[in-house]
C-alpha positions in Angstrom: -4.8 27.4 30.5 -7.2 27.0 27.1 -6.0 30.9 26.1 -2.7 29.2 24.3 -4.8 26.8 22.5 -3.6 27.3 18.5 -6.4 26.8 15.8 -6.0 24.2 12.7 -6.8 26.2 10.0 -7.1 22.7 7.7 -10.4 22.4 10.5 -12.2 25.3 8.9 -15.1 23.7 7.9 -17.2 25.3 4.6 -20.1 23.0 3.9 -20.6 23.5 0.7 -17.1 22.8 -0.5 -15.8 20.0 -2.1 -12.0 20.6 -1.0 -10.1 22.8 1.3 -7.0 24.4 0.2 -3.7 26.6 1.0 -0.5 26.4 2.7 0.8 25.8 6.5 3.9 25.6 8.4 1.6 22.9 10.6 2.0 24.9 13.7 -1.2 23.8 15.4 0.2 20.3 15.8 3.6 21.0 17.5 3.9 18.8 19.8 0.1 17.7 20.2 -1.6 15.5 18.7 -4.0 16.5 16.2 -6.7 14.3 14.1 -7.5 15.3 10.7 -11.2 14.9 9.9 -10.7 14.8 6.0 -8.3 12.9 3.4 -5.7 14.7 3.3 -2.5 15.2 0.8 0.2 17.8 1.7 3.4 18.5 -0.2 6.7 19.7 0.8 7.7 23.0 0.0 10.3 24.1 2.0 12.0 23.5 5.2 11.7 19.9 7.0 9.7 18.6 9.5 10.0 14.9 11.6 6.3 14.0 12.3 4.4 11.2 14.0 1.3 9.9 12.0 -0.7 7.2 13.5 2.1 7.2 16.1 5.0 6.2 13.1 7.9 8.8 13.1 8.5 10.2 9.0 10.6 12.8 8.3 8.7 15.6 5.4 11.9 16.7 3.6 12.7 17.7 -0.7 10.3 16.1 -2.4 8.1 14.2 0.2 4.3 13.5 -0.5 2.0 13.1 2.7 -1.2 11.3 2.4 -3.4 11.0 5.3 -6.7 9.0 5.4 -9.6 10.4 7.3 -9.7 10.5 10.8 -5.8 10.2 11.0 -3.6 11.4 14.1 -0.7 13.7 13.6 2.4 15.5 15.7 4.9 17.7 14.8 8.1 16.8 16.7 10.9 18.9 15.0 10.3 21.3 12.7 12.6 23.8 10.6 11.7 27.8 11.0 10.9 28.2 7.5 9.0 24.9 7.2 5.8 25.2 4.8 3.4 22.6 2.8 0.9 22.8 0.4 -2.4 20.9 2.0 -5.8 19.7 0.1 -8.3 18.0 1.8 -10.7 16.4 0.4 -14.2 15.7 2.2 -15.1 11.9 1.0 -18.9 12.7 1.1 -17.7 15.2 -1.6 -15.2 13.2 -3.6 -18.3 10.8 -4.0 -20.6 13.2 -4.9 -18.2 13.8 -7.7 -17.5 10.3 -8.7 -14.7 9.7 -7.0 -14.2 6.9 -5.2 -10.8 5.1 -3.4 -11.1 1.1 -2.7 -10.4 -0.3 0.5 -6.9 -1.7 -0.8 -5.7 2.1 -1.3 -6.8 3.0 1.4 -5.6 0.8 3.5 -2.3 0.8 1.9 -2.0 4.7 2.4 -3.1 4.0 5.9 0.1 1.9 6.3 2.4 4.0 4.5 1.2 7.4 4.2 4.6 9.3 3.4 6.3 8.8 -0.1 9.7 10.5 -1.1 9.5 11.0 -5.0 11.7 11.1 -7.7 12.1 15.2 -8.8 10.3 15.0 -11.8 7.4 12.9 -10.4 7.1 15.3 -7.3 7.2 18.1 -9.8 4.5 17.0 -11.6 2.2 16.2 -8.7 3.4 19.5 -7.3 1.4 21.2 -10.7 -1.3 19.7 -10.5 -2.0 20.3 -7.1 -1.1 24.2 -7.6 -3.3 24.1 -10.3 -6.5 22.8 -7.8 -5.5 25.4 -5.2 -5.7 28.2 -8.0 -8.8 27.4 -9.6 -10.2 26.7 -5.8 -9.6 29.6 -4.5 -11.2 31.4 -8.0 -14.4 33.3 -7.3 -15.9 34.4 -11.1 -14.8 31.4 -13.5 -18.2 29.4 -14.6 -16.5 26.3 -14.9 -14.5 26.0 -11.5 -16.0 23.2 -10.2 -15.9 21.0 -13.8 -11.9 22.0 -13.6 -11.4 21.1 -10.6 -13.6 18.2 -10.9 -11.3 16.6 -13.8 -8.2 17.7 -12.3 -8.8 15.5 -9.3 -10.0 12.7 -11.5 -6.5 13.0 -12.9 -4.9 13.1 -9.5 -7.1 10.1 -8.0 -6.1 8.1 -11.0 -2.5 8.7 -10.9 -2.3 7.8 -7.2 -4.9 4.5 -7.4 -2.5 3.2 -10.6 0.6 4.2 -8.4 -0.9 2.2 -5.0 -2.0 -0.8 -6.9 1.8 -1.5 -8.6 3.0 -0.6 -5.1 0.7 -3.5 -3.6 1.7 -5.8 -6.0 4.9 -5.4 -5.0 3.8 -5.2 -1.4 2.0 -8.5 -1.6 5.8 -9.8 -2.7 7.4 -8.8 0.1 4.6 -9.6 2.9 5.7 -13.0 3.0 8.6 -11.6 5.0 7.2 -9.5 7.2 6.9 -10.5 11.2 3.8 -11.9 12.9 4.0 -8.7 15.2 4.4 -6.4 12.4 1.2 -7.6 11.0 -0.9 -7.7 14.4 0.4 -4.3 15.1 -0.6 -2.8 11.2 -4.3 -4.6 12.1 -4.6 -3.4 15.9 -3.8 0.5 14.5 -6.9 0.0 11.8 -9.0 -1.0 14.5 -8.3 1.9 17.0 -9.1 3.9 14.1 -12.5 2.8 13.2 -13.1 1.5 16.7 -11.9 4.1 19.4 -15.3 6.2 19.1 -16.8 3.5 21.4 -14.2 0.6 22.3 -11.6 1.9 24.6 -10.1 -1.4 26.2 -7.9 -2.9 25.3 -9.8 -6.5 25.5 -12.3 -5.5 22.6 -9.2 -4.9 20.5 -7.2 -8.5 21.6 -10.6 -10.6 21.1 -10.9 -8.9 17.9 -7.5 -9.8 17.0 -7.6 -13.4 18.7 -5.1 -12.5 20.7 -5.2 -12.4 24.7 -4.3 -8.6 25.7 -1.2 -9.3 27.4 0.0 -11.0 24.1 -1.2 -7.6 22.4 0.7 -5.1 24.9 3.7 -7.2 24.4 3.3 -6.4 20.7 2.6 -3.0 21.1 5.5 -1.8 23.1 7.9 -4.2 21.1 6.9 -2.1 18.1 6.7 1.3 19.5 9.0 1.1 21.7 7.1 3.3 24.5 3.8 3.3 24.2 1.4 0.4 25.7 -2.2 -0.9 23.7 -4.4 1.4 25.8 -2.2 4.6 26.1 -2.5 4.7 21.7 -6.0 3.6 22.0 -6.4 6.5 24.8 -4.4 8.7 22.4 -6.8 8.7 19.7 -10.2 9.2 21.6 -8.4 12.3 23.0 -7.5 13.5 19.5 -11.3 12.6 18.8 -12.2 14.8 21.6 -10.0 17.7 20.7 -11.2 17.6 16.8 -14.6 17.6 18.0 -13.9 20.5 20.7 -11.6 22.5 17.8 -14.1 22.2 15.3 -17.7 22.3 16.1 -20.7 23.5 18.7 -21.5 20.4 19.6 -22.3 20.5 23.7 -20.8 18.1 26.5 -23.9 16.4 26.4 -24.0 15.5 22.5 -20.1 14.4 23.2 -20.8 12.2 25.7 -23.3 10.4 23.8 -21.2 10.4 20.2 -18.4 9.1 22.2 -20.3 6.2 24.4 -19.0 7.8 27.8 -21.3 7.0 30.7 -21.9 10.4 31.7 -20.4 13.9 31.4 -18.4 13.9 34.8 -16.6 10.6 33.5 -15.6 12.1 30.3 -14.5 15.1 32.0 -12.0 13.3 34.3 -10.6 11.0 31.3 -9.9 14.2 29.4 -8.5 15.8 32.5 -6.4 13.0 33.1 -5.0 13.0 29.8 -4.9 16.6 29.4 -4.0 18.2 32.3 -6.9 20.5 31.3 -11.1 20.7 32.1 -13.1 20.3 28.3 -14.2 23.9 28.7 -10.8 25.4 29.3 -9.3 23.6 25.9 -12.5 24.9 23.9 -11.9 28.7 25.6 
């Protein structure tokens, strides 16, 4: 069963690389929940796709920019044959090393609004900047390659931060009319994003939100229409396990410890229950 598993080109890891760049049709994410390990920006090139990012549906069409914070999940639900995006994956540790720091308010906004549809002129500027980054990242013999890329990244992130902060001012005004269910759901998704590696029970998240597990389940069902709170937690855990199996050589016993499972048998049963495959079948 594992022989048909598709490899995500965005999972290739180069220890000394500041960023990973290229073009992709997201084939490896089609109808499969995939976790992206890095802060990732994608810019539409051609075609269209309907995607689910952190369990919310979006359309990637003309003039669309997608930004996902580290360890966000994505699944491609519908896609045209000619679909393609530019991608730039940033390693947070490497960004900090070159002096680029994104504050938590900005990250929180991106988490809740990962998809943007720009004015054509604005999108052309962002795309030109991204293509310059791709060009210099692929150059092998430029003495000033890293300095050029660092300057381009500084420009990209300063501009992004400016636009997000202006949007935050509008959002703070609009939030007065946001329903309590929406607000609690967003907080729940943020908690799952940060805690699912070690916390897999609805009770933990309900206690963090100071509500009952039943009320949390009602909220999630009301917002998503199809998912329960437990399903969202499990989906995120499975995405994390798949990411580890796809992109590392970590042994099963180490995965057990990393994800706080009782033992290898329990991990194996949990994975098979949610995927229909054993860990080894998936990895092969």
